[in-house]
Structure formats: C-alpha cells, structure tokens
NUMIZA-186511 format. One record per residue: residue in three letters; x negated, y, z of N, C-alpha, C, O, CB in turn; residue number from 0. Coordinates in steps of 0.02 Angstrom, whole numbers, plus 50000, padded with zeros to 5 digits. Each point is the difference from the previous one (the first is absolute). Last residue first. Glycine has a CB too. Example, Ala and Ser with C-alpha at 12.3 -4.5 7.8 and 13.67 -1.06 7.14 Angstrom:
REM NUMIZA-186511
["SER"; [49358; 49888; 50354]; [49958; 50059; 50003]; [50039; 50055; 50037]; [49975; 50055; 50008]; [49966; 49913; 49884]; 1]
["ALA"; [50044; 49746; 50104]; [50045; 50059; 50000]; [49955; 50060; 50000]; [49948; 49999; 50033]; [50147; 49942; 50029]; 0]
REM end
This chain:
REM NUMIZA-186511
["TYR"; [51669; 49428; 49777]; [49977; 50067; 49980]; [49958; 50030; 50055]; [49976; 50057; 49993]; [50125; 49959; 49935]; 129]
["VAL"; [49981; 49765; 50108]; [49975; 50001; 49932]; [49972; 50068; 49981]; [49946; 50005; 49971]; [50137; 49908; 49999]; 128]
["PHE"; [50016; 50033; 50250]; [49950; 49950; 49984]; [49970; 50004; 49931]; [49945; 49973; 49988]; [50113; 49957; 50091]; 127]
["VAL"; [50113; 50227; 50009]; [49949; 49990; 50053]; [49943; 49954; 49976]; [49942; 50015; 50012]; [50148; 50001; 50075]; 126]
["ALA"; [50099; 50031; 49771]; [49966; 50063; 50016]; [49942; 49989; 50049]; [49947; 50030; 49993]; [50160; 50032; 49987]; 125]
["LEU"; [50033; 49754; 49968]; [49963; 50020; 49940]; [49959; 50064; 50014]; [49942; 50004; 49981]; [50148; 49944; 49946]; 124]
["ALA"; [50059; 49979; 50238]; [49942; 49956; 49997]; [49956; 50018; 49940]; [49938; 49999; 50005]; [50128; 49909; 50051]; 123]
["VAL"; [50136; 50204; 49962]; [49955; 50022; 50055]; [49937; 49958; 49998]; [49945; 50027; 50005]; [50153; 50008; 50066]; 122]
["PHE"; [50069; 49903; 49781]; [49967; 50061; 49978]; [49955; 50030; 50054]; [49949; 50030; 49984]; [50149; 49992; 49941]; 121]
["LEU"; [50030; 49788; 50129]; [49950; 49982; 49949]; [49964; 50062; 49974]; [49939; 49998; 49988]; [50129; 49902; 49980]; 120]
["ALA"; [50114; 50129; 50178]; [49942; 49973; 50037]; [49944; 49980; 49951]; [49941; 50009; 50016]; [50136; 49951; 50076]; 119]
["GLY"; [50127; 50108; 49816]; [49967; 50057; 50031]; [49938; 49978; 50038]; [49948; 50034; 49997]; [50161; 50024; 50012]; 118]
["ILE"; [50029; 49776; 49903]; [49964; 50033; 49946]; [49962; 50061; 50027]; [49943; 50013; 49980]; [50143; 49947; 49937]; 117]
["ALA"; [50053; 49925; 50235]; [49944; 49958; 49979]; [49959; 50033; 49946]; [49938; 49999; 50002]; [50129; 49900; 50028]; 116]
["LEU"; [50130; 50209; 50040]; [49951; 50000; 50054]; [49938; 49960; 49980]; [49944; 50021; 50012]; [50148; 49990; 50073]; 115]
["LEU"; [50091; 49985; 49770]; [49965; 50064; 49996]; [49948; 50006; 50056]; [49946; 50028; 49989]; [50156; 50024; 49959]; 114]
["LEU"; [50038; 49761; 50055]; [49954; 49995; 49943]; [49960; 50064; 49993]; [49940; 49999; 49987]; [50139; 49922; 49955]; 113]
["CYS"; [50092; 50078; 50216]; [49944; 49957; 50023]; [49948; 49991; 49945]; [49940; 50000; 50013]; [50139; 49940; 50064]; 112]
["ASP"; [50117; 50175; 49868]; [49959; 50040; 50044]; [49941; 49960; 50028]; [49946; 50027; 50009]; [50155; 50042; 50020]; 111]
["VAL"; [50060; 49820; 49842]; [49963; 50046; 49957]; [49953; 50042; 50042]; [49942; 50012; 49981]; [50153; 49992; 49936]; 110]
["ARG"; [50053; 49858; 50195]; [49947; 49961; 49969]; [49957; 50043; 49954]; [49940; 49991; 49996]; [50132; 49906; 50011]; 109]
["TRP"; [50127; 50185; 50096]; [49942; 50003; 50044]; [49941; 49960; 49971]; [49942; 50015; 50016]; [50135; 49999; 50083]; 108]
["VAL"; [50145; 49988; 49808]; [49955; 50052; 49974]; [49938; 50006; 50043]; [49949; 50027; 49977]; [50150; 50034; 49976]; 107]
["ASN"; [50109; 49793; 50061]; [49932; 49974; 49996]; [49949; 50051; 49973]; [49945; 49981; 49981]; [50105; 49907; 50002]; 106]
["PRO"; [50191; 50147; 50036]; [49974; 49990; 50068]; [49928; 49974; 50000]; [49967; 50002; 50052]; [50150; 49976; 49986]; 105]
["SER"; [49993; 50184; 49766]; [49990; 49930; 50019]; [49975; 49994; 50072]; [49959; 50040; 50021]; [50017; 49932; 49859]; 104]
["ALA"; [50057; 50233; 49991]; [50059; 49978; 50038]; [49993; 49928; 50025]; [50040; 49978; 50041]; [50030; 50101; 49891]; 103]
["VAL"; [49766; 50026; 49928]; [49998; 50032; 50065]; [50061; 49982; 50043]; [49999; 50010; 50060]; [49936; 50084; 49890]; 102]
["VAL"; [50052; 49817; 49828]; [49942; 49979; 50039]; [50001; 50030; 50070]; [49992; 49965; 50049]; [49941; 50023; 49846]; 101]
["LYS"; [50230; 50077; 49945]; [50011; 49932; 50024]; [49944; 49976; 50045]; [50011; 49967; 50050]; [50053; 50009; 49846]; 100]
["GLY"; [49911; 50231; 50000]; [50056; 50005; 50047]; [50017; 49932; 50029]; [50015; 49994; 50060]; [50030; 50103; 49877]; 99]
["MET"; [49798; 49920; 49889]; [49971; 50015; 50065]; [50054; 50010; 50053]; [49988; 49987; 50059]; [49915; 50065; 49885]; 98]
["ARG"; [50167; 49907; 49831]; [49958; 49945; 50025]; [49976; 50012; 50071]; [50007; 49958; 50044]; [49957; 50020; 49839]; 97]
["GLN"; [50155; 50195; 50011]; [50044; 49942; 50011]; [49961; 49942; 50029]; [50021; 49968; 50048]; [50053; 50069; 49858]; 96]
["ARG"; [49810; 50157; 50029]; [50040; 50014; 50060]; [50046; 49941; 50016]; [50014; 49986; 50058]; [49980; 50137; 49918]; 95]
["GLN"; [49875; 49870; 49825]; [49959; 49995; 50060]; [50042; 50010; 50063]; [49991; 49963; 50049]; [49911; 50079; 49887]; 94]
["THR"; [50198; 49991; 49851]; [49985; 49928; 50012]; [49963; 49991; 50066]; [50015; 49955; 50039]; [49980; 50025; 49837]; 93]
["GLU"; [50045; 50242; 50061]; [50064; 49965; 50008]; [49989; 49926; 50015]; [50030; 49973; 50047]; [50024; 50109; 49874]; 92]
["TRP"; [49756; 50059; 50030]; [50029; 50009; 50066]; [50064; 49960; 50009]; [50010; 49970; 50053]; [49940; 50143; 49950]; 91]
["ARG"; [49850; 49908; 49832]; [50053; 49950; 50000]; [50038; 50001; 50067]; [50013; 49947; 50029]; [49919; 49981; 49890]; 90]
["PHE"; [49890; 50221; 50045]; [50032; 50002; 49934]; [50057; 49950; 49995]; [50045; 50008; 49958]; [49847; 50029; 49993]; 89]
["LEU"; [49978; 49967; 50246]; [50036; 50064; 49993]; [50037; 50003; 49934]; [50057; 50024; 49997]; [49858; 50032; 50075]; 88]
["GLN"; [49943; 49760; 49969]; [50062; 49997; 50040]; [50040; 50064; 49996]; [50061; 49998; 50000]; [49882; 49923; 50077]; 87]
["HIS"; [49844; 50070; 49820]; [50048; 49959; 49964]; [50067; 49996; 50037]; [50053; 50003; 49969]; [49851; 49930; 49982]; 86]
["VAL"; [49915; 50169; 50156]; [50026; 50044; 49947]; [50053; 49963; 49959]; [50051; 50028; 49982]; [49838; 50034; 50013]; 85]
["SER"; [50001; 49815; 50170]; [50043; 50051; 50032]; [50028; 50049; 49948]; [50057; 50022; 50006]; [49875; 49968; 50098]; 84]
["GLY"; [49916; 49838; 49825]; [50064; 49973; 50025]; [50045; 50053; 50029]; [50061; 49998; 49988]; [49880; 49896; 50035]; 83]
["CYS"; [49841; 50166; 49908]; [50041; 49983; 49942]; [50068; 49974; 50022]; [50052; 50017; 49971]; [49845; 49957; 49963]; 82]
["ALA"; [49948; 50068; 50237]; [50021; 50062; 49967]; [50045; 49986; 49940]; [50052; 50032; 49992]; [49841; 50023; 50046]; 81]
["LEU"; [50010; 49761; 50071]; [50050; 50031; 50043]; [50026; 50065; 49969]; [50060; 50014; 50002]; [49885; 49934; 50098]; 80]
["ALA"; [49878; 49940; 49792]; [50061; 49961; 49995]; [50056; 50031; 50042]; [50057; 50003; 49977]; [49875; 49894; 50005]; 79]
["THR"; [49857; 50202; 50034]; [50026; 50010; 49933]; [50066; 49962; 49992]; [50048; 50027; 49973]; [49835; 49987; 49983]; 78]
["LEU"; [49998; 49958; 50245]; [50031; 50067; 49996]; [50029; 50013; 49931]; [50052; 50032; 49994]; [49868; 50008; 50092]; 77]
["SER"; [49964; 49756; 49946]; [50058; 50004; 50045]; [50036; 50067; 49994]; [50061; 50003; 49994]; [49881; 49918; 50085]; 76]
["ALA"; [49855; 50047; 49803]; [50055; 49961; 49971]; [50062; 50004; 50043]; [50056; 50006; 49973]; [49861; 49917; 49975]; 75]
["THR"; [49889; 50180; 50135]; [50022; 50034; 49939]; [50060; 49964; 49969]; [50049; 50031; 49982]; [49834; 50010; 49998]; 74]
["VAL"; [50011; 49860; 50206]; [50035; 50061; 50020]; [50029; 50035; 49939]; [50058; 50021; 50000]; [49865; 49991; 50099]; 73]
["VAL"; [49946; 49800; 49860]; [50058; 49979; 50040]; [50042; 50061; 50019]; [50061; 49999; 49993]; [49875; 49901; 50052]; 72]
["TRP"; [49854; 50125; 49843]; [50056; 49986; 49955]; [50062; 49978; 50038]; [50056; 50010; 49976]; [49863; 49958; 49936]; 71]
["GLY"; [49866; 50063; 50189]; [50040; 50061; 49996]; [50061; 49991; 49956]; [50050; 50035; 50007]; [49846; 50031; 50010]; 70]
["TRP"; [49921; 49774; 50024]; [50065; 49991; 50033]; [50041; 50064; 50003]; [50054; 50000; 50029]; [49894; 49909; 50037]; 69]
["PRO"; [49803; 50138; 49888]; [50031; 49935; 49991]; [50063; 49994; 50043]; [50001; 50026; 50056]; [49886; 49922; 49918]; 68]
["GLN"; [50045; 50293; 49947]; [49979; 49951; 50050]; [50031; 49933; 49982]; [50056; 49997; 49975]; [49933; 50093; 50115]; 67]
["TYR"; [49972; 50184; 49801]; [50016; 49928; 49995]; [49972; 49960; 50059]; [49944; 50012; 50023]; [50056; 50000; 49853]; 66]
["HIS"; [50047; 50236; 50055]; [49970; 49974; 50062]; [50012; 49925; 50005]; [50025; 49975; 50051]; [49994; 50137; 50006]; 65]
["PHE"; [50059; 50018; 49753]; [49941; 50039; 50021]; [49966; 49974; 50063]; [49943; 50020; 50014]; [50112; 50076; 49934]; 64]
["ILE"; [50141; 49795; 49946]; [49958; 50023; 49945]; [49935; 50031; 50025]; [49946; 49987; 49973]; [50157; 50032; 49959]; 63]
["THR"; [50062; 49906; 50223]; [49978; 49943; 49960]; [49951; 50021; 49946]; [49951; 49966; 49987]; [50159; 49978; 50035]; 62]
["ALA"; [49995; 50221; 50111]; [49949; 49964; 50038]; [49973; 49940; 49961]; [49941; 49984; 50004]; [50115; 50052; 50102]; 61]
["TYR"; [50121; 50085; 49799]; [49941; 50043; 50003]; [49943; 49963; 50036]; [49943; 50000; 49977]; [50130; 50103; 50024]; 60]
["TRP"; [50134; 49793; 49998]; [49968; 49996; 49934]; [49938; 50043; 49997]; [49949; 49981; 49971]; [50162; 49996; 49977]; 59]
["ALA"; [50017; 50034; 50247]; [49969; 49934; 49995]; [49965; 49991; 49932]; [49945; 49972; 49997]; [50143; 49982; 50080]; 58]
["ALA"; [50039; 50240; 49961]; [49938; 50002; 50040]; [49963; 49933; 49996]; [49939; 49999; 49998]; [50114; 50085; 50080]; 57]
["SER"; [50156; 49927; 49821]; [49953; 50042; 49963]; [49933; 50005; 50037]; [49947; 49997; 49969]; [50149; 50069; 49982]; 56]
["ALA"; [50080; 49826; 50157]; [49976; 49959; 49944]; [49950; 50038; 49958]; [49950; 49972; 49978]; [50159; 49965; 50020]; 55]
["LEU"; [50001; 50180; 50172]; [49951; 49953; 50028]; [49972; 49954; 49947]; [49940; 49983; 50001]; [50121; 50021; 50108]; 54]
["GLY"; [50109; 50142; 49826]; [49940; 50038; 50018]; [49946; 49956; 50030]; [49941; 50007; 49984]; [50131; 50092; 50036]; 53]
["ALA"; [50137; 49806; 49934]; [49966; 50015; 49937]; [49936; 50041; 50013]; [49950; 49990; 49967]; [50161; 50007; 49972]; 52]
["ILE"; [50029; 49961; 50244]; [49967; 49938; 49979]; [49963; 50011; 49934]; [49944; 49974; 49991]; [50144; 49958; 50067]; 51]
["VAL"; [50043; 50245; 50024]; [49943; 49988; 50045]; [49961; 49939; 49977]; [49938; 50001; 49998]; [50125; 50051; 50098]; 50]
["VAL"; [50134; 49996; 49789]; [49951; 50052; 49987]; [49938; 49989; 50043]; [49944; 50006; 49975]; [50149; 50075; 49997]; 49]
["PRO"; [50094; 49776; 50060]; [49966; 49987; 49937]; [49946; 50052; 49983]; [49949; 49984; 49971]; [50155; 49962; 49990]; 48]
["PRO"; [50029; 50084; 50244]; [49949; 49947; 49999]; [49969; 49985; 49932]; [49939; 49990; 49998]; [50122; 49963; 50095]; 47]
["VAL"; [50122; 50215; 49933]; [49933; 50018; 50024]; [49950; 49943; 49996]; [49944; 50011; 49975]; [50111; 50070; 50101]; 46]
["LEU"; [50185; 49903; 49872]; [49962; 50032; 49947]; [49927; 50014; 50021]; [49956; 50004; 49957]; [50151; 50046; 50001]; 45]
["VAL"; [50067; 49862; 50186]; [49978; 49948; 49954]; [49956; 50029; 49944]; [49963; 49963; 49967]; [50141; 49970; 50058]; 44]
["GLN"; [50003; 50204; 50139]; [49953; 49958; 50035]; [49971; 49946; 49955]; [49945; 49974; 50013]; [50117; 50048; 50093]; 43]
["ALA"; [50113; 50123; 49815]; [49934; 50033; 50003]; [49948; 49956; 50034]; [49941; 50000; 49980]; [50117; 50110; 50023]; 42]
["PRO"; [50146; 49763; 49878]; [49994; 50054; 50050]; [49928; 50026; 50003]; [49953; 49968; 49975]; [50140; 49981; 50092]; 41]
["PRO"; [50039; 49937; 49716]; [49947; 49990; 50050]; [49996; 50058; 50049]; [49994; 50058; 49979]; [49942; 49876; 49937]; 40]
["SER"; [50300; 50004; 49976]; [49937; 50027; 49975]; [49946; 49992; 50054]; [50017; 49999; 50059]; [50045; 50084; 49866]; 39]
["VAL"; [50142; 49825; 50128]; [50001; 49989; 49928]; [49937; 50027; 49967]; [49974; 49970; 49953]; [50151; 50037; 50049]; 38]
["SER"; [49895; 49898; 50256]; [50003; 50061; 49960]; [49996; 49985; 49926]; [49960; 49959; 49978]; [49988; 50104; 50117]; 37]
["ALA"; [50024; 49776; 50082]; [50070; 50011; 49983]; [50009; 50061; 49956]; [50052; 50008; 49969]; [49981; 49938; 50139]; 36]
["TYR"; [49756; 49990; 49988]; [50017; 49959; 49943]; [50074; 50005; 49980]; [50019; 49978; 49946]; [49890; 49945; 50088]; 35]
["GLN"; [50012; 50197; 50156]; [49961; 50021; 49942]; [50021; 49961; 49938]; [50011; 50029; 49947]; [49893; 50002; 50128]; 34]
["ARG"; [50188; 49906; 50131]; [50027; 50064; 49978]; [49964; 50025; 49938]; [50031; 50027; 49954]; [50001; 50001; 50165]; 33]
["GLN"; [49884; 49781; 49985]; [50063; 49984; 49967]; [50034; 50064; 49975]; [50029; 50000; 49946]; [49984; 49899; 50127]; 32]
["ARG"; [49791; 50123; 50055]; [49985; 49973; 49934]; [50064; 49983; 49961]; [50003; 50011; 49940]; [49888; 49943; 50105]; 31]
["GLU"; [50131; 50114; 50178]; [49978; 50056; 49959]; [49984; 49977; 49929]; [50017; 50033; 49951]; [49937; 50024; 50151]; 30]
["ALA"; [50097; 49779; 50054]; [50060; 50040; 49987]; [49984; 50060; 49956]; [50037; 50016; 49954]; [50011; 49948; 50157]; 29]
["TYR"; [49777; 49900; 49966]; [50034; 49972; 49942]; [50068; 50033; 49987]; [50026; 49997; 49944]; [49915; 49896; 50078]; 28]
["PHE"; [49927; 50179; 50165]; [49959; 50005; 49940]; [50039; 49976; 49939]; [50002; 50035; 49949]; [49896; 49947; 50120]; 27]
["ARG"; [50201; 49997; 50147]; [49996; 50070; 49978]; [49963; 50006; 49934]; [50022; 50037; 49956]; [49981; 49999; 50164]; 26]
["GLY"; [50009; 49748; 49976]; [50067; 50026; 49988]; [49999; 50071; 49972]; [50031; 50014; 49949]; [50010; 49915; 50142]; 25]
["PRO"; [49755; 49958; 49980]; [50027; 49981; 49934]; [50069; 50030; 49985]; [50014; 50017; 49943]; [49922; 49878; 50068]; 24]
["MET"; [49849; 50147; 50146]; [50069; 50025; 50002]; [50035; 49986; 49934]; [50012; 50045; 49960]; [49954; 50046; 50122]; 23]
["SER"; [49819; 49816; 49962]; [50014; 50025; 50067]; [50071; 50028; 50007]; [50030; 49996; 50054]; [49849; 50029; 49958]; 22]
["LEU"; [50030; 49892; 49779]; [50008; 49945; 50047]; [50019; 50025; 50070]; [50034; 49964; 50038]; [49883; 49970; 49896]; 21]
["ALA"; [50040; 50224; 49892]; [50058; 49959; 49981]; [50011; 49943; 50050]; [50058; 49982; 50014]; [49921; 50047; 49866]; 20]
["ILE"; [49832; 50109; 50148]; [50061; 50038; 50012]; [50061; 49957; 49985]; [50048; 49999; 50039]; [49892; 50108; 49933]; 19]
["ALA"; [49852; 49799; 49981]; [50008; 50009; 50072]; [50064; 50038; 50016]; [50036; 49982; 50047]; [49839; 50018; 49966]; 18]
["ALA"; [50062; 49973; 49760]; [50021; 49937; 50030]; [50012; 50007; 50075]; [50048; 49972; 50026]; [49888; 49967; 49886]; 17]
["LYS"; [49979; 50247; 49970]; [50068; 49984; 49977]; [50025; 49937; 50034]; [50057; 49999; 50025]; [49919; 50056; 49864]; 16]
["GLY"; [49801; 50004; 50155]; [50047; 50048; 50028]; [50072; 49985; 49981]; [50044; 50000; 50043]; [49866; 50085; 49954]; 15]
["LEU"; [49915; 49787; 49907]; [50008; 49984; 50071]; [50050; 50047; 50034]; [50040; 49978; 50042]; [49843; 49978; 49960]; 14]
["LEU"; [50062; 50086; 49772]; [50033; 49935; 50006]; [50014; 49984; 50074]; [50056; 49979; 50017]; [49888; 49982; 49878]; 13]
["ALA"; [49935; 50237; 50057]; [50068; 50005; 49973]; [50038; 49934; 50010]; [50058; 50001; 50021]; [49902; 50083; 49894]; 12]
["ALA"; [49813; 49922; 50145]; [50039; 50041; 50046]; [50073; 50005; 49976]; [50046; 49996; 50041]; [49851; 50069; 49990]; 11]
["ALA"; [49947; 49824; 49829]; [50015; 49962; 50060]; [50044; 50039; 50049]; [50047; 49973; 50028]; [49843; 49968; 49958]; 10]
["ILE"; [50032; 50170; 49821]; [50048; 49948; 49982]; [50021; 49961; 50062]; [50059; 49988; 50012]; [49891; 50003; 49873]; 9]
["VAL"; [49879; 50161; 50146]; [50063; 50036; 49987]; [50055; 49950; 49982]; [50056; 50005; 50025]; [49880; 50098; 49937]; 8]
["LEU"; [49846; 49815; 50063]; [50030; 50015; 50065]; [50065; 50039; 49993]; [50046; 49992; 50040]; [49840; 50009; 50010]; 7]
["SER"; [49991; 49952; 49756]; [50024; 49937; 50028]; [50033; 50012; 50068]; [50051; 49969; 50015]; [49858; 49970; 49925]; 6]
["LEU"; [49986; 50243; 49955]; [50061; 49981; 49965]; [50030; 49936; 50027]; [50061; 49993; 50006]; [49895; 50064; 49892]; 5]
["ILE"; [49837; 50012; 50190]; [50053; 50047; 50018]; [50066; 49982; 49967]; [50052; 49998; 50032]; [49862; 50092; 49982]; 4]
["ARG"; [49896; 49785; 49928]; [50016; 49988; 50070]; [50058; 50045; 50022]; [50047; 49977; 50032]; [49833; 49991; 49992]; 3]
["PHE"; [50028; 50062; 49763]; [50044; 49941; 50003]; [50018; 49983; 50072]; [50055; 49974; 50012]; [49892; 49983; 49882]; 2]
["TRP"; [49905; 50224; 50066]; [50065; 50013; 49969]; [50046; 49941; 50010]; [50058; 50009; 50020]; [49887; 50065; 49896]; 1]
["MET"; [49828; 49907; 50151]; [50040; 50038; 50047]; [50071; 50013; 49972]; [50049; 49997; 50038]; [49846; 50056; 50005]; 0]
REM end
C-alpha cells in the first residue's frame, strides 16, 4: 500500500506539472524565468526539496518495514530526486543559469512530454505492480 500511494504521488506531481506547463506554457515558463533570474533562491524553490526529502524518507521507511518487490523503483526515484533538488539549492548560481536557458528554449515542451510519459509509467506501476 505504501508504494502504491508514493507512486501515485509521484505520478500526480509529474502529470500535474506537465499538464499545467503544456496547457499554459507562456504563463508557466514566464514565472519559471522570473524564479531563475533571482540571485538567491526564491521561496517557491525552497519548498519542493523539503517535500521531496520527506517523501524519500517515507519511501525508505516503506522499503525497510513494508518491503515489496519493485519498491526499489519508487525509493530510488525519490532518493535521486531529493538528492538532486538539494544539490541544486547548494549550487543555485550554476543551476539558475542552466535552467534559465532551458525554460527560455522553444523546445521546452519536449521535457513536459517526457514528464507525462514518466508520470504514466508511475501510474502503471501503482496499478499493475503494487
């Protein structure tokens, strides 16, 4: 049950972000560009690493105390995402320059399509495996 819920949370986050970005890209990416233009990390960028680290902790708890085959996919995904998001905060200057270029690109919609596909895989994982 733990892994099903965590997998659906990951899927909801990915599908929600991609759906919003694809449905109103101008507004969504204008806000992202404003965030990455900031010299110090804005408050909106500080919250996700905390939430993701909490979810990763829950995944590790589930891995240790409620083991299921294929649970490692959720645990590894959340752990990698948590480490990456915390790493990005510590390297904000480099991250904001790189991501500023990415969100300004006209081909950024491809990233959102990839997120839709990955989100669908996590839904399938929750429904068919857990």
